[in-house]
Each structure stands twice: as C-alpha cells, then as structure tokens.
C-alpha positions, 0 to 999 in steps of 0.5 A: 363155609368156614375154613379152619386154619392149618397148623403147619409144622415149623423148621427152625434154623434161620436167624432172620428172613428167608429170602430164597427157597427151592425144591430138590428135583426128587421132592425130598429136600428144600434149600433155603437161603437167608439174610443171616448168611446161611444156606440150609438144606432141609429134609421135608419128611423128617422136618429137620436140617441136614446141611448148613453152610455159613458165610461171612456176616455181610453175605446175604443169600438172595437166590438158590437153585438145585441142578436138574440132577440134584447133586449141586446147588447154586446160590447168589447174593446181592454182593455179587457172589455166585457159587455152586456147591456139591451138596454131598461133599460140601465142596465149593466150585470156583466162583461164577463171574458176575458180568452184570448181565 
C-alpha cells in the first residue's frame, strides 16, 4: 500500500525555529513560541496569526501553556523569564520568580 504525502497548509510567521506549541482548550487556536523572540497565537480554522508579542532579541521562547479557561497564556525562556499574558488585552502579569526548582 502506497501512502500519498499530505500537502499540509503552512502558517508563516516565525523567523527561526519553533520551540513550543500548545493547543487552546477550545481547539480553535494554537500558541507558538520561537527562537526569534516571538510568541504567536494562530487561528487554526482561518490559518492566520491573530496575536503576536515580540520580546528582546536575546529572549528565546522555550515553553508555552494555555490556562484551563483559555484566557491567559504562560511562557518560559531559558534565560529564566516566565510570565503570564492575558491574551485578549495583551496584558503582562508580574513575572514569575525562577526559584531553580
């Protein structure tokens, strides 16, 4: 049985590697974080970016996670930065202390 390659659609945006991906609880969005210092939210149905937060060049986004209610998004970087973002307003909450645990 020969399996035909699937020609998946692309979502262009990150300029470098994508290091983290998380699905929104309702399945309509995904969040991605990359080595380009950006955190992006994508509408999966429309195949387009709906939010982008850009951080200083030295920040690499290494992890992303939606809250269970889908209202906020946490990210982390190897530089020790961890913050929570209220997505609709793009409000950054106070940084989470890195205790090394």
